[in-house]
Biopython code that builds the backbone (N, CA, C, O; Angstrom):
import numpy as np
from Bio.PDB.StructureBuilder import StructureBuilder

atoms = [
    (1, "UNK", "N", (-3.384, 111.497, 76.288)),
    (1, "UNK", "CA", (-2.677, 109.651, 76.160)),
    (1, "UNK", "C", (-2.971, 109.241, 74.835)),
    (1, "UNK", "O", (-4.004, 109.729, 74.376)),
    (2, "UNK", "N", (-2.361, 108.506, 74.133)),
    (2, "UNK", "CA", (-2.572, 108.248, 72.602)),
    (2, "UNK", "C", (-2.716, 106.766, 72.485)),
    (2, "UNK", "O", (-2.430, 105.765, 73.142)),
    (3, "UNK", "N", (-3.282, 107.072, 71.366)),
    (3, "UNK", "CA", (-3.923, 105.402, 70.981)),
    (3, "UNK", "C", (-3.269, 105.296, 69.547)),
    (3, "UNK", "O", (-2.902, 106.261, 68.878)),
    (4, "UNK", "N", (-3.184, 103.964, 69.184)),
    (4, "UNK", "CA", (-2.741, 103.376, 68.063)),
    (4, "UNK", "C", (-3.684, 103.741, 66.512)),
    (4, "UNK", "O", (-4.698, 103.104, 66.226)),
    (5, "UNK", "N", (-3.310, 104.496, 65.921)),
    (5, "UNK", "CA", (-3.849, 105.187, 64.747)),
    (5, "UNK", "C", (-4.890, 104.367, 64.571)),
    (5, "UNK", "O", (-4.496, 103.210, 64.427)),
    (6, "UNK", "N", (-6.588, 104.528, 64.497)),
    (6, "UNK", "CA", (-7.761, 103.475, 64.175)),
    (6, "UNK", "C", (-8.407, 103.306, 65.064)),
    (6, "UNK", "O", (-9.616, 103.169, 64.881)),
    (7, "UNK", "N", (-7.757, 103.237, 66.636)),
    (7, "UNK", "CA", (-8.497, 102.241, 67.366)),
    (7, "UNK", "C", (-8.762, 103.635, 68.603)),
    (7, "UNK", "O", (-8.146, 104.701, 68.599)),
    (8, "UNK", "N", (-9.681, 103.278, 69.434)),
    (8, "UNK", "CA", (-10.759, 103.817, 69.866)),
    (8, "UNK", "C", (-10.499, 103.583, 71.793)),
    (8, "UNK", "O", (-10.623, 102.542, 72.438)),
    (9, "UNK", "N", (-10.264, 104.438, 72.094)),
    (9, "UNK", "CA", (-9.897, 104.198, 73.842)),
    (9, "UNK", "C", (-11.624, 103.109, 74.457)),
    (9, "UNK", "O", (-12.672, 102.792, 73.895)),
    (10, "UNK", "N", (-11.209, 102.958, 75.433)),
    (10, "UNK", "CA", (-12.279, 101.491, 75.729)),
    (10, "UNK", "C", (-13.211, 102.640, 76.350)),
    (10, "UNK", "O", (-12.753, 103.706, 76.761)),
    (11, "UNK", "N", (-14.708, 102.269, 76.375)),
    (11, "UNK", "CA", (-15.429, 103.476, 77.049)),
    (11, "UNK", "C", (-15.626, 103.257, 78.420)),
    (11, "UNK", "O", (-15.305, 102.171, 78.901)),
    (12, "UNK", "N", (-16.081, 104.090, 79.069)),
    (12, "UNK", "CA", (-15.690, 104.411, 80.866)),
    (12, "UNK", "C", (-17.120, 104.134, 81.210)),
    (12, "UNK", "O", (-17.747, 105.068, 80.711)),
    (13, "UNK", "N", (-18.083, 103.198, 81.902)),
    (13, "UNK", "CA", (-18.899, 103.290, 82.427)),
    (13, "UNK", "C", (-19.149, 103.443, 83.612)),
    (13, "UNK", "O", (-18.628, 102.807, 84.528)),
    (14, "UNK", "N", (-20.284, 104.627, 83.754)),
    (14, "UNK", "CA", (-19.777, 104.971, 85.575)),
    (14, "UNK", "C", (-21.731, 104.834, 85.746)),
    (14, "UNK", "O", (-22.698, 105.416, 85.255)),
    (15, "UNK", "N", (-21.454, 103.485, 86.932)),
    (15, "UNK", "CA", (-22.835, 103.288, 87.519)),
    (15, "UNK", "C", (-23.768, 104.237, 87.888)),
    (15, "UNK", "O", (-23.324, 105.204, 88.508)),
    (16, "UNK", "N", (-25.135, 104.190, 87.623)),
    (16, "UNK", "CA", (-26.185, 104.907, 87.715)),
    (16, "UNK", "C", (-26.082, 104.516, 89.420)),
    (16, "UNK", "O", (-25.717, 103.443, 89.900)),
    (17, "UNK", "N", (-26.656, 106.118, 90.359)),
    (17, "UNK", "CA", (-26.839, 106.138, 91.263)),
    (17, "UNK", "C", (-27.993, 105.444, 91.675)),
    (17, "UNK", "O", (-28.796, 105.015, 90.846)),
    (18, "UNK", "N", (-28.173, 105.270, 93.131)),
    (18, "UNK", "CA", (-29.615, 104.856, 93.209)),
    (18, "UNK", "C", (-31.106, 106.262, 93.098)),
    (18, "UNK", "O", (-32.321, 106.085, 93.017)),
    (19, "UNK", "N", (-30.490, 107.247, 93.131)),
    (19, "UNK", "CA", (-31.276, 108.253, 92.947)),
    (19, "UNK", "C", (-31.332, 108.529, 91.319)),
    (19, "UNK", "O", (-32.306, 109.039, 90.766)),
    (20, "UNK", "N", (-30.058, 108.084, 90.605)),
    (20, "UNK", "CA", (-30.451, 108.149, 88.995)),
    (20, "UNK", "C", (-31.481, 107.067, 88.518)),
    (20, "UNK", "O", (-32.506, 107.264, 87.867)),
    (21, "UNK", "N", (-30.896, 105.676, 89.066)),
    (21, "UNK", "CA", (-31.927, 104.546, 89.062)),
    (21, "UNK", "C", (-33.513, 104.969, 89.027)),
    (21, "UNK", "O", (-34.315, 104.903, 88.095)),
    (22, "UNK", "N", (-33.708, 105.511, 90.626)),
    (22, "UNK", "CA", (-35.210, 105.569, 91.051)),
    (22, "UNK", "C", (-35.604, 106.339, 89.701)),
    (22, "UNK", "O", (-36.432, 105.786, 88.977)),
    (23, "UNK", "N", (-35.012, 107.711, 89.265)),
    (23, "UNK", "CA", (-35.577, 109.260, 88.609)),
    (23, "UNK", "C", (-35.897, 107.917, 87.304)),
    (23, "UNK", "O", (-37.078, 107.593, 87.182)),
    (24, "UNK", "N", (-35.168, 107.415, 86.667)),
    (24, "UNK", "CA", (-35.340, 106.992, 85.622)),
    (24, "UNK", "C", (-36.521, 105.975, 85.127)),
    (24, "UNK", "O", (-36.964, 105.849, 83.985)),
    (25, "UNK", "N", (-37.000, 105.107, 86.638)),
    (25, "UNK", "CA", (-38.025, 104.377, 86.238)),
    (25, "UNK", "C", (-39.229, 105.332, 86.565)),
    (25, "UNK", "O", (-40.222, 105.279, 85.840)),
    (26, "UNK", "N", (-39.189, 106.125, 87.530)),
    (26, "UNK", "CA", (-40.467, 107.253, 87.654)),
    (26, "UNK", "C", (-40.582, 107.855, 86.298)),
    (26, "UNK", "O", (-41.698, 107.973, 85.791)),
    (27, "UNK", "N", (-39.176, 108.366, 85.480)),
    (27, "UNK", "CA", (-39.589, 109.367, 84.320)),
    (27, "UNK", "C", (-40.019, 108.029, 83.187)),
    (27, "UNK", "O", (-40.892, 108.479, 82.445)),
    (28, "UNK", "N", (-39.819, 107.107, 82.955)),
    (28, "UNK", "CA", (-39.501, 106.615, 82.039)),
    (28, "UNK", "C", (-41.294, 105.550, 81.583)),
    (28, "UNK", "O", (-41.821, 105.330, 80.493)),
    (29, "UNK", "N", (-41.822, 105.044, 83.401)),
    (29, "UNK", "CA", (-42.882, 104.580, 83.748)),
    (29, "UNK", "C", (-44.188, 105.306, 82.154)),
    (29, "UNK", "O", (-44.606, 104.826, 81.100)),
    (30, "UNK", "N", (-44.331, 106.450, 82.791)),
    (30, "UNK", "CA", (-45.436, 107.177, 81.833)),
    (30, "UNK", "C", (-45.124, 106.894, 80.440)),
    (30, "UNK", "O", (-46.147, 106.672, 79.792)),
    (31, "UNK", "N", (-44.178, 106.836, 79.851)),
    (31, "UNK", "CA", (-43.636, 106.645, 78.487)),
    (31, "UNK", "C", (-43.858, 105.912, 78.177)),
    (31, "UNK", "O", (-44.432, 106.077, 77.101)),
    (32, "UNK", "N", (-43.736, 104.325, 78.611)),
    (32, "UNK", "CA", (-43.495, 102.993, 78.284)),
    (32, "UNK", "C", (-44.808, 102.485, 78.403)),
    (32, "UNK", "O", (-45.093, 101.679, 77.517)),
    (33, "UNK", "N", (-45.912, 102.770, 79.439)),
    (33, "UNK", "CA", (-47.191, 102.826, 79.265)),
    (33, "UNK", "C", (-47.645, 103.260, 78.114)),
    (33, "UNK", "O", (-47.681, 102.544, 77.113)),
    (34, "UNK", "N", (-48.028, 104.448, 78.141)),
    (34, "UNK", "CA", (-48.244, 104.925, 76.653)),
    (34, "UNK", "C", (-48.286, 104.032, 75.952)),
    (34, "UNK", "O", (-49.284, 103.324, 75.821)),
    (35, "UNK", "N", (-46.874, 103.826, 75.162)),
    (35, "UNK", "CA", (-46.349, 102.987, 74.162)),
    (35, "UNK", "C", (-46.937, 101.784, 74.355)),
    (35, "UNK", "O", (-47.146, 101.282, 73.251)),
    (36, "UNK", "N", (-47.317, 101.058, 75.267)),
    (36, "UNK", "CA", (-47.415, 99.539, 75.060)),
    (36, "UNK", "C", (-49.164, 99.606, 74.963)),
    (36, "UNK", "O", (-49.774, 98.788, 74.275)),
    (37, "UNK", "N", (-49.903, 100.746, 75.785)),
    (37, "UNK", "CA", (-51.107, 100.675, 75.328)),
    (37, "UNK", "C", (-51.609, 101.325, 73.679)),
    (37, "UNK", "O", (-52.774, 101.475, 73.310)),
    (38, "UNK", "N", (-50.529, 101.591, 72.989)),
    (38, "UNK", "CA", (-50.275, 102.430, 71.647)),
    (38, "UNK", "C", (-49.964, 101.097, 70.842)),
    (38, "UNK", "O", (-50.674, 100.515, 70.021)),
    (39, "UNK", "N", (-48.999, 100.857, 71.203)),
    (39, "UNK", "CA", (-48.528, 99.477, 70.511)),
    (39, "UNK", "C", (-48.468, 98.322, 70.902)),
    (39, "UNK", "O", (-47.861, 97.567, 70.143)),
    (40, "UNK", "N", (-48.948, 97.804, 71.987)),
    (40, "UNK", "CA", (-48.202, 96.687, 72.546)),
    (40, "UNK", "C", (-47.499, 96.058, 72.859)),
    (40, "UNK", "O", (-47.612, 94.910, 73.288)),
    (41, "UNK", "N", (-46.142, 97.022, 72.630)),
    (41, "UNK", "CA", (-44.718, 96.728, 73.130)),
    (41, "UNK", "C", (-43.764, 97.567, 72.776)),
    (41, "UNK", "O", (-43.556, 97.959, 71.627)),
    (42, "UNK", "N", (-43.104, 97.892, 73.844)),
    (42, "UNK", "CA", (-42.175, 98.793, 73.750)),
    (42, "UNK", "C", (-40.538, 98.524, 73.494)),
    (42, "UNK", "O", (-40.158, 97.900, 74.485)),
    (43, "UNK", "N", (-39.611, 98.697, 72.743)),
    (43, "UNK", "CA", (-38.487, 97.631, 72.757)),
    (43, "UNK", "C", (-37.344, 98.950, 72.713)),
    (43, "UNK", "O", (-37.421, 99.762, 71.791)),
    (44, "UNK", "N", (-36.236, 99.093, 73.836)),
    (44, "UNK", "CA", (-35.147, 99.895, 73.447)),
    (44, "UNK", "C", (-33.992, 99.211, 73.661)),
    (44, "UNK", "O", (-33.929, 98.040, 74.037)),
    (45, "UNK", "N", (-33.046, 99.959, 73.415)),
    (45, "UNK", "CA", (-32.030, 99.609, 73.374)),
    (45, "UNK", "C", (-30.845, 99.083, 74.685)),
    (45, "UNK", "O", (-29.929, 99.902, 74.603)),
    (46, "UNK", "N", (-30.566, 98.229, 75.644)),
    (46, "UNK", "CA", (-30.447, 97.878, 76.974)),
    (46, "UNK", "C", (-28.714, 96.889, 76.592)),
    (46, "UNK", "O", (-28.624, 95.661, 76.570)),
    (47, "UNK", "N", (-27.726, 97.733, 76.377)),
    (47, "UNK", "CA", (-26.531, 96.610, 75.818)),
    (47, "UNK", "C", (-25.927, 96.330, 77.323)),
    (47, "UNK", "O", (-24.784, 95.880, 77.405)),
    (48, "UNK", "N", (-26.684, 96.591, 78.502)),
    (48, "UNK", "CA", (-25.478, 96.442, 79.860)),
    (48, "UNK", "C", (-26.686, 95.860, 80.408)),
    (48, "UNK", "O", (-27.850, 95.872, 80.009)),
    (49, "UNK", "N", (-25.887, 95.129, 81.850)),
    (49, "UNK", "CA", (-27.106, 94.557, 82.958)),
    (49, "UNK", "C", (-27.544, 95.744, 83.739)),
    (49, "UNK", "O", (-28.703, 95.877, 84.131)),
    (50, "UNK", "N", (-26.616, 96.582, 83.952)),
    (50, "UNK", "CA", (-27.810, 97.705, 84.337)),
    (50, "UNK", "C", (-28.678, 98.449, 83.874)),
    (50, "UNK", "O", (-29.497, 99.028, 84.588)),
    (51, "UNK", "N", (-28.627, 98.557, 82.461)),
    (51, "UNK", "CA", (-29.854, 98.885, 81.982)),
    (51, "UNK", "C", (-31.297, 97.859, 81.819)),
    (51, "UNK", "O", (-32.515, 98.035, 81.863)),
    (52, "UNK", "N", (-30.293, 96.629, 81.595)),
    (52, "UNK", "CA", (-31.579, 95.512, 81.536)),
    (52, "UNK", "C", (-32.537, 96.002, 82.879)),
    (52, "UNK", "O", (-33.690, 96.431, 82.836)),
    (53, "UNK", "N", (-31.673, 95.792, 84.076)),
    (53, "UNK", "CA", (-32.187, 95.680, 85.583)),
    (53, "UNK", "C", (-33.026, 97.403, 85.527)),
    (53, "UNK", "O", (-33.857, 97.591, 86.416)),
    (54, "UNK", "N", (-32.900, 98.010, 84.998)),
    (54, "UNK", "CA", (-33.567, 99.430, 84.502)),
    (54, "UNK", "C", (-34.774, 99.696, 84.510)),
    (54, "UNK", "O", (-35.532, 100.371, 85.206)),
    (55, "UNK", "N", (-34.885, 98.680, 83.095)),
    (55, "UNK", "CA", (-35.949, 98.333, 82.131)),
    (55, "UNK", "C", (-36.730, 97.519, 82.805)),
    (55, "UNK", "O", (-37.947, 97.702, 82.826)),
    (56, "UNK", "N", (-36.037, 96.328, 83.563)),
    (56, "UNK", "CA", (-36.489, 95.643, 84.424)),
    (56, "UNK", "C", (-38.003, 96.413, 85.220)),
    (56, "UNK", "O", (-39.209, 96.289, 85.002)),
    (57, "UNK", "N", (-37.304, 97.116, 86.074)),
    (57, "UNK", "CA", (-38.205, 98.115, 86.679)),
    (57, "UNK", "C", (-39.283, 98.674, 86.730)),
    (57, "UNK", "O", (-40.248, 98.664, 87.494)),
    (58, "UNK", "N", (-38.821, 99.497, 85.207)),
    (58, "UNK", "CA", (-40.076, 100.147, 84.554)),
    (58, "UNK", "C", (-40.672, 99.528, 84.301)),
    (58, "UNK", "O", (-41.819, 99.970, 84.355)),
    (59, "UNK", "N", (-40.564, 97.951, 83.790)),
    (59, "UNK", "CA", (-41.654, 96.779, 83.318)),
    (59, "UNK", "C", (-42.770, 96.802, 85.058)),
    (59, "UNK", "O", (-43.996, 96.909, 85.099)),
    (60, "UNK", "N", (-42.065, 96.699, 85.949)),
    (60, "UNK", "CA", (-42.640, 96.102, 86.886)),
    (60, "UNK", "C", (-43.757, 97.309, 87.044)),
    (60, "UNK", "O", (-44.931, 96.968, 87.188)),
    (61, "UNK", "N", (-43.311, 99.149, 87.012)),
    (61, "UNK", "CA", (-43.955, 99.938, 87.485)),
    (61, "UNK", "C", (-45.386, 99.917, 86.725)),
    (61, "UNK", "O", (-46.482, 100.210, 87.202)),
    (62, "UNK", "N", (-45.050, 99.454, 85.305)),
    (62, "UNK", "CA", (-45.569, 99.847, 83.995)),
    (62, "UNK", "C", (-47.218, 98.927, 84.310)),
    (62, "UNK", "O", (-48.340, 99.377, 84.075)),
    (63, "UNK", "N", (-46.878, 97.577, 84.889)),
    (63, "UNK", "CA", (-47.247, 96.884, 84.951)),
    (63, "UNK", "C", (-48.448, 97.100, 86.010)),
    (63, "UNK", "O", (-49.493, 96.486, 85.796)),
    (64, "UNK", "N", (-48.339, 98.100, 87.356)),
    (64, "UNK", "CA", (-48.828, 98.662, 88.492)),
    (64, "UNK", "C", (-49.689, 99.665, 87.888)),
    (64, "UNK", "O", (-50.902, 99.472, 87.971)),
    (65, "UNK", "N", (-49.279, 100.666, 87.317)),
    (65, "UNK", "CA", (-49.971, 101.546, 86.641)),
    (65, "UNK", "C", (-50.941, 101.445, 85.632)),
    (65, "UNK", "O", (-51.784, 102.306, 85.381)),
    (66, "UNK", "N", (-50.775, 100.198, 84.970)),
    (66, "UNK", "CA", (-51.624, 99.509, 83.588)),
    (66, "UNK", "C", (-52.575, 98.448, 84.801)),
    (66, "UNK", "O", (-53.709, 98.200, 84.391)),
    (67, "UNK", "N", (-52.354, 98.054, 85.687)),
    (67, "UNK", "CA", (-52.932, 96.908, 86.272)),
    (67, "UNK", "C", (-53.069, 95.943, 85.407)),
    (67, "UNK", "O", (-54.220, 95.539, 85.241)),
    (68, "UNK", "N", (-52.184, 95.427, 84.774)),
    (68, "UNK", "CA", (-52.098, 94.173, 83.511)),
    (68, "UNK", "C", (-50.733, 93.678, 83.770)),
    (68, "UNK", "O", (-49.740, 94.403, 83.841)),
    (69, "UNK", "N", (-50.750, 92.181, 83.928)),
    (69, "UNK", "CA", (-49.152, 91.777, 83.926)),
    (69, "UNK", "C", (-48.534, 92.066, 82.736)),
    (69, "UNK", "O", (-49.176, 92.174, 81.691)),
    (70, "UNK", "N", (-47.296, 92.205, 82.803)),
    (70, "UNK", "CA", (-46.240, 92.948, 81.531)),
    (70, "UNK", "C", (-45.124, 92.323, 81.859)),
    (70, "UNK", "O", (-44.850, 92.076, 83.033)),
    (71, "UNK", "N", (-44.378, 92.007, 80.883)),
    (71, "UNK", "CA", (-43.317, 91.038, 80.858)),
    (71, "UNK", "C", (-42.104, 91.712, 79.778)),
    (71, "UNK", "O", (-42.247, 92.193, 78.654)),
    (72, "UNK", "N", (-40.680, 91.502, 80.746)),
    (72, "UNK", "CA", (-39.568, 91.671, 79.461)),
    (72, "UNK", "C", (-38.944, 90.515, 79.318)),
    (72, "UNK", "O", (-38.833, 89.484, 79.982)),
    (73, "UNK", "N", (-38.392, 91.094, 77.855)),
    (73, "UNK", "CA", (-37.549, 90.054, 77.089)),
    (73, "UNK", "C", (-36.461, 90.381, 76.876)),
    (73, "UNK", "O", (-36.539, 90.941, 75.782)),
    (74, "UNK", "N", (-34.963, 90.425, 77.355)),
    (74, "UNK", "CA", (-33.913, 90.973, 77.098)),
    (74, "UNK", "C", (-32.967, 89.805, 76.477)),
    (74, "UNK", "O", (-32.960, 88.616, 76.795)),
    (75, "UNK", "N", (-32.089, 90.539, 75.405)),
    (75, "UNK", "CA", (-30.922, 89.356, 74.615)),
    (75, "UNK", "C", (-29.594, 89.999, 74.555)),
    (75, "UNK", "O", (-28.684, 89.530, 73.871)),
    (76, "UNK", "N", (-29.467, 91.148, 75.316)),
    (76, "UNK", "CA", (-27.934, 91.344, 75.624)),
    (76, "UNK", "C", (-27.999, 92.361, 74.660)),
    (76, "UNK", "O", (-26.847, 92.716, 74.410)),
    (77, "UNK", "N", (-28.980, 93.112, 73.881)),
    (77, "UNK", "CA", (-28.857, 94.184, 72.962)),
    (77, "UNK", "C", (-29.853, 95.447, 73.130)),
    (77, "UNK", "O", (-29.624, 96.650, 73.248)),
    (78, "UNK", "N", (-31.194, 94.603, 73.092)),
    (78, "UNK", "CA", (-32.110, 95.025, 73.606)),
    (78, "UNK", "C", (-33.200, 94.453, 74.743)),
    (78, "UNK", "O", (-33.232, 93.271, 75.086)),
    (79, "UNK", "N", (-34.006, 95.398, 75.221)),
    (79, "UNK", "CA", (-35.299, 94.850, 76.126)),
    (79, "UNK", "C", (-36.461, 94.900, 75.441)),
    (79, "UNK", "O", (-36.695, 95.792, 74.625)),
    (80, "UNK", "N", (-37.019, 94.248, 75.630)),
    (80, "UNK", "CA", (-38.792, 93.990, 74.581)),
    (80, "UNK", "C", (-39.663, 94.251, 76.189)),
    (80, "UNK", "O", (-39.364, 93.740, 77.268)),
    (81, "UNK", "N", (-40.777, 95.190, 75.896)),
    (81, "UNK", "CA", (-41.890, 95.009, 77.043)),
    (81, "UNK", "C", (-42.831, 94.903, 76.664)),
    (81, "UNK", "O", (-43.199, 95.405, 75.602)),
    (82, "UNK", "N", (-43.446, 94.294, 77.325)),
    (82, "UNK", "CA", (-45.126, 93.582, 76.402)),
    (82, "UNK", "C", (-45.951, 93.215, 77.324)),
    (82, "UNK", "O", (-45.427, 93.126, 78.434)),
    (83, "UNK", "N", (-47.075, 92.963, 77.267)),
    (83, "UNK", "CA", (-47.671, 92.924, 77.801)),
    (83, "UNK", "C", (-48.182, 91.080, 77.885)),
    (83, "UNK", "O", (-48.396, 90.516, 76.811)),
    (84, "UNK", "N", (-48.305, 90.446, 78.939)),
    (84, "UNK", "CA", (-47.850, 88.941, 79.271)),
    (84, "UNK", "C", (-49.066, 88.578, 78.695)),
    (84, "UNK", "O", (-50.115, 89.188, 78.902)),
    (85, "UNK", "N", (-48.942, 87.515, 77.914)),
    (85, "UNK", "CA", (-50.499, 86.195, 77.389)),
    (85, "UNK", "C", (-51.234, 86.461, 77.846)),
    (85, "UNK", "O", (-50.943, 86.589, 79.035)),
    (86, "UNK", "N", (-52.344, 86.708, 77.627)),
    (86, "UNK", "CA", (-54.005, 86.648, 78.261)),
    (86, "UNK", "C", (-53.600, 85.099, 79.056)),
    (86, "UNK", "O", (-52.866, 84.127, 78.881)),
    (87, "UNK", "N", (-54.445, 85.531, 79.863)),
    (87, "UNK", "CA", (-55.047, 84.505, 81.349)),
    (87, "UNK", "C", (-53.446, 84.095, 82.005)),
    (87, "UNK", "O", (-53.646, 83.596, 83.112)),
    (88, "UNK", "N", (-52.189, 84.130, 81.747)),
    (88, "UNK", "CA", (-50.810, 83.825, 82.367)),
    (88, "UNK", "C", (-51.243, 84.795, 83.650)),
    (88, "UNK", "O", (-51.205, 86.024, 83.579)),
    (89, "UNK", "N", (-51.594, 84.176, 84.645)),
    (89, "UNK", "CA", (-51.077, 84.657, 86.429)),
    (89, "UNK", "C", (-49.963, 85.593, 86.413)),
    (89, "UNK", "O", (-49.021, 85.461, 85.631)),
    (90, "UNK", "N", (-50.077, 86.775, 87.480)),
    (90, "UNK", "CA", (-49.259, 87.512, 87.270)),
    (90, "UNK", "C", (-48.055, 86.956, 87.881)),
    (90, "UNK", "O", (-47.044, 87.244, 87.242)),
    (91, "UNK", "N", (-47.887, 86.368, 88.745)),
    (91, "UNK", "CA", (-46.485, 85.671, 89.355)),
    (91, "UNK", "C", (-45.997, 84.897, 88.119)),
    (91, "UNK", "O", (-44.799, 84.891, 87.835)),
    (92, "UNK", "N", (-46.860, 84.283, 87.423)),
    (92, "UNK", "CA", (-46.151, 83.626, 85.995)),
    (92, "UNK", "C", (-45.066, 84.294, 85.092)),
    (92, "UNK", "O", (-44.029, 83.760, 84.699)),
    (93, "UNK", "N", (-45.647, 85.999, 84.748)),
    (93, "UNK", "CA", (-45.345, 86.835, 83.942)),
    (93, "UNK", "C", (-44.209, 87.475, 84.738)),
    (93, "UNK", "O", (-43.346, 88.257, 84.341)),
    (94, "UNK", "N", (-44.435, 86.896, 86.108)),
    (94, "UNK", "CA", (-43.168, 88.173, 86.391)),
    (94, "UNK", "C", (-41.837, 87.173, 86.452)),
    (94, "UNK", "O", (-40.670, 87.552, 86.551)),
    (95, "UNK", "N", (-42.458, 85.370, 86.342)),
    (95, "UNK", "CA", (-40.779, 84.651, 86.598)),
    (95, "UNK", "C", (-40.568, 85.087, 84.923)),
    (95, "UNK", "O", (-39.468, 85.495, 84.550)),
    (96, "UNK", "N", (-41.501, 84.983, 84.148)),
    (96, "UNK", "CA", (-41.171, 84.577, 83.009)),
    (96, "UNK", "C", (-39.946, 86.046, 82.323)),
    (96, "UNK", "O", (-38.956, 85.988, 81.594)),
    (97, "UNK", "N", (-40.759, 87.391, 83.103)),
    (97, "UNK", "CA", (-39.854, 88.499, 82.962)),
    (97, "UNK", "C", (-38.491, 88.039, 83.266)),
    (97, "UNK", "O", (-37.578, 88.352, 82.502)),
    (98, "UNK", "N", (-38.327, 87.513, 84.035)),
    (98, "UNK", "CA", (-36.903, 87.099, 85.149)),
    (98, "UNK", "C", (-35.956, 86.279, 84.197)),
    (98, "UNK", "O", (-34.895, 86.510, 83.618)),
    (99, "UNK", "N", (-36.870, 85.159, 84.304)),
    (99, "UNK", "CA", (-35.886, 84.436, 83.065)),
    (99, "UNK", "C", (-35.433, 85.073, 82.000)),
    (99, "UNK", "O", (-34.300, 85.554, 82.035)),
    (100, "UNK", "N", (-36.215, 85.188, 80.895)),
    (100, "UNK", "CA", (-35.850, 85.989, 79.868)),
    (100, "UNK", "C", (-34.831, 86.563, 80.106)),
    (100, "UNK", "O", (-34.056, 86.115, 79.261)),
    (101, "UNK", "N", (-34.048, 87.607, 80.989)),
    (101, "UNK", "CA", (-33.621, 88.638, 80.986)),
    (101, "UNK", "C", (-32.436, 88.142, 81.211)),
    (101, "UNK", "O", (-31.560, 89.006, 81.190)),
    (102, "UNK", "N", (-31.961, 86.755, 81.481)),
    (102, "UNK", "CA", (-30.920, 86.370, 81.955)),
    (102, "UNK", "C", (-29.737, 85.973, 80.183)),
    (102, "UNK", "O", (-28.793, 85.207, 79.989)),
    (103, "UNK", "N", (-30.400, 86.861, 79.375)),
    (103, "UNK", "CA", (-29.475, 86.595, 78.212)),
    (103, "UNK", "C", (-29.602, 85.554, 77.508)),
    (103, "UNK", "O", (-28.874, 85.281, 76.554)),
    (104, "UNK", "N", (-30.503, 84.902, 77.897)),
    (104, "UNK", "CA", (-31.174, 83.644, 76.998)),
    (104, "UNK", "C", (-32.307, 83.444, 76.295)),
    (104, "UNK", "O", (-32.604, 82.287, 75.998)),
    (105, "UNK", "N", (-33.012, 84.357, 75.963)),
    (105, "UNK", "CA", (-33.829, 85.103, 75.024)),
    (105, "UNK", "C", (-33.327, 84.745, 73.617)),
    (105, "UNK", "O", (-32.128, 84.881, 73.373)),
    (106, "UNK", "N", (-34.084, 84.342, 72.777)),
    (106, "UNK", "CA", (-34.249, 84.360, 71.359)),
    (106, "UNK", "C", (-33.426, 85.642, 70.956)),
    (106, "UNK", "O", (-32.710, 86.352, 71.662)),
    (107, "UNK", "N", (-33.684, 85.720, 69.829)),
    (107, "UNK", "CA", (-33.258, 87.357, 68.927)),
    (107, "UNK", "C", (-34.248, 88.113, 68.682)),
    (107, "UNK", "O", (-34.877, 87.739, 67.692)),
    (108, "UNK", "N", (-34.719, 89.195, 69.272)),
    (108, "UNK", "CA", (-35.302, 90.137, 69.272)),
    (108, "UNK", "C", (-35.451, 90.798, 68.000)),
    (108, "UNK", "O", (-36.086, 91.849, 67.922)),
]
sb = StructureBuilder()
sb.init_structure("model")
sb.init_model(0)
sb.init_chain("A")
sb.init_seg("    ")
for serial, (resi, resn, name, xyz) in enumerate(atoms, 1):
    if name == "N":
        sb.init_residue(resn, " ", resi, " ")
    sb.init_atom(name, np.array(xyz, "f"), 0.0, 1.0, " ", f" {name:<3s}", serial, name[0])
structure = sb.get_structure()
């Protein structure tokens, strides 16, 4: 198929299978946990709702691994995973993570 000069074909996105998503969460979680302990936050490009969802799952697993409340903030380009503010109860931290991932978060 030919495209007009200077244009690129639209990217085709193949959704992750349930197995790929589960493997992604399992494989990213130890790395993200290590980065949180070392740096206090982890930021990664997440420009699709599917990637935001994947890294929200990673954030939940990291919270379980570290046994500390973890929150995630997404803005449509990036997702940041960090520790919840001190003293914030876990359910509040999880609600904050869900609220901030709807694309209304401020620029990161």
